[in-house]
Phi, psi and omega in degrees: 000328180300315183289326179296322180295318178298318181297319180296321179296315180297318180294333183282336185301315180300330180296318178297317180298317181295327182294337180281353182265017181297148181249108177224079186302335181295339180286346178268357181260147179262115181290150176282121180256117179267140182220152177287355174276350186294345181298340179299315185250010179301122178083001180276119179244331186226170175298324178298320176300316181294321179301320177294315179297319181298319180300320178294314181296321180297319179294321177295323179295313179297326177292320177301319179288342191058047185297334181293348181258008177290152180285168176293136181286127179276171171302146188299316179049058183289130179232146177251125184255330180214150175219138177210144174264129185258112175054024181069013186254316182211159176260130178249129181239140167267119184237167170217159181203156183283136178241337169198171183304124177076012182221132180237142173262145173252152180204158168262138180238126178246130182230116177302146185278328188256047178282142176251019179163179178304135186249159173295155185227157183228137167266112186255114188255132183272164177275192183284090183214136188305319181240057188300317183293330176293322178293318178298327179280353179083019183271334181213163169064220194286113181294341177293340181257016179274064187300321182299312180298313181301314188282325177297324178292344178258007173098009179266145165276133187228134170245131180241089183282152175281146169291149193290352176240034179220178173057237182289348184239033177297124181296161178300330181284344179129167180301136174068018171277125184256006182303313181295323178299314182289337172291322180284321183231072186296339183259353181269184175229156177297322178294320175300319180297308184288330178293317177299316179295320179293330174294324176292329175299327175295321176304319179300311180301317183289345178277353186264135177295334183284353187254133169277105188287358174263001180228070179242130180236181179213150174207160178185167181238139176059242177304321176288338177291306178287336172300329179293311182284333172299318180292313182297325178288332184276324190230112184292353178289343174282115186267340177206145183210153181220127181247128176244121178054058186267029171079165181277163183267188179285306186284156182056027184233104181294348179248031182300332181299339180297338176290345180221044182294170185256025182207165174050238184270113183251111184291302186231081184300321185295341184266002185299313183302316179295317179298321179293337176272359183084021180260127178281147172299161184288353178218146178243175192290328178295329177284325175296314179298325180297336178295342179287333182302143005266018177289156185287138178213134178239129179242116179246132180203160179253141179295336180262015178257098184098203182283114190302312179300326177295314182295328179294339180263358184299132185274156163243113182275109180275140184255131177200146175056027174089355176211158187290142173276180184299127181291148178230184179266145177236164182222000000 
């Protein structure tokens, strides 16, 4: 019986080999996959075409932010409140600077000690956390989110600004309450406010002799994640950016109204009426991200972070030849 079993195995082998010779030419062809994200590059053939499309998208983006309602930028008036040397590797400073009349932002600034010339710099944005800039500086909570500490040890100059409703500026109503902001600026948006402030953080970096102002990047997680691509799309001085878990977009999102909710943290208050009528804003997030091209951008997200079907459709806008290629799905 032992030899009979071996014979059966040997006789079976040619059958497997023959099955691999099937002819199915359609398997060598790449099917055209249509996506609702294709509107980004519809009709784009040349760089000139993209430049025209980009100009339209940039104007729509600024309108979404209600950028025309931002206040006049005051003199920076940079002040240092605390200084400490960390492990003999870098100096960490608590600083503040003016962001509008009568209002100052606080941030932690980290500068490596052994620089041999101007260094690359990072704007490190925190998530929705009451004392976010302290966490980014490695002073409290999760050490995995201590971006300033991690990056300064690698030779980067890092600024970790506070979100405008956290840290030194927590409203009387509580952290991340935007009611007082909208009373002060009824025509502006919270996203416009924090994006504008993060752009001023770039001004701070460019004022430092230790910084190579042509090599400034940005990164962030969650609220700081989408804050990163909002900033990179807004300010071309950001040369590379990375977003981690930066929230769902408008389209394919059954909870799109959350971007303009009527309580707590309200991102885009002016679009609420339209969203409740089922009207999409004139620009979506894949188009905002495309404004970053051809600068480098990395989008990291989990399929189980947020609404799963929405996340499965989240685009990764690949950059090539000076304008974005067709967006696809990432996982």
